[in-house]
C-alpha positions in Angstrom: 1.6 66.9 -24.3 4.4 69.4 -24.8 4.5 73.1 -24.1 4.4 74.0 -27.8 1.3 72.0 -28.3 -0.4 73.6 -25.3 0.5 77.1 -26.3 -0.6 76.6 -29.9 -3.9 75.2 -28.8 -4.4 78.1 -26.4 -3.6 80.6 -29.2 -6.0 78.8 -31.6 -8.9 78.7 -29.0 -8.3 82.2 -27.6 -7.5 84.2 -30.8 -11.1 85.3 -31.3 -11.6 86.4 -27.7 -8.3 87.8 -26.4 -5.9 90.3 -28.0 -2.4 89.0 -29.0 -0.5 91.0 -26.4 -2.7 89.7 -23.6 -2.5 86.1 -24.9 1.3 86.4 -24.8 1.2 87.7 -21.2 -1.1 84.8 -20.2 1.2 82.2 -21.8 4.2 83.8 -20.1 2.4 83.8 -16.7 1.4 80.1 -17.0 4.9 79.2 -18.1 6.2 80.7 -14.9 3.5 79.6 -12.4 6.0 78.6 -9.8 7.3 82.2 -9.7 4.0 84.0 -10.1 1.7 85.4 -7.4 -1.8 84.1 -7.6 -3.1 87.7 -7.6 -1.2 88.5 -10.8 -2.6 85.5 -12.6 -6.2 86.2 -11.6 -5.7 89.8 -12.7 -4.6 88.6 -16.1 -7.5 86.2 -16.4 -10.0 88.8 -15.2 -8.8 91.2 -17.9 -9.2 88.5 -20.5 -12.8 87.8 -19.5 -14.5 91.1 -18.7 -18.0 89.5 -19.1 -17.2 86.4 -17.0 -20.0 87.2 -14.6 -22.4 86.7 -17.5 -20.9 83.4 -18.6 -22.4 80.1 -17.9 -21.9 78.9 -14.3 -19.0 76.6 -13.7 -19.7 72.9 -13.4 -20.0 71.6 -9.8 -16.8 70.5 -8.2 -16.0 66.8 -8.2 -16.5 65.0 -5.0 -13.3 63.7 -3.2 -15.0 60.3 -3.3 -15.6 60.3 -7.0 -14.0 57.5 -8.9 -12.3 57.8 -12.3 -13.1 55.1 -14.8 -10.1 53.0 -15.7 -9.4 51.2 -18.9 -8.9 47.5 -18.8 
């Protein structure tokens, strides 16, 4: 999956929820994760989801012993 595909999908899914300028900042941040401080990314994501505390809870974390099905 290429970067263009990923950014287009993000734009399509986020356009109803996040303003264009903030979407562009998030895309830029993700594109430079190796240079970004975690605090900067979490700040961007917090701005994009001001009502996150009212969202559905996250699914439980997968166990380290969980197995992934394989195709034969």
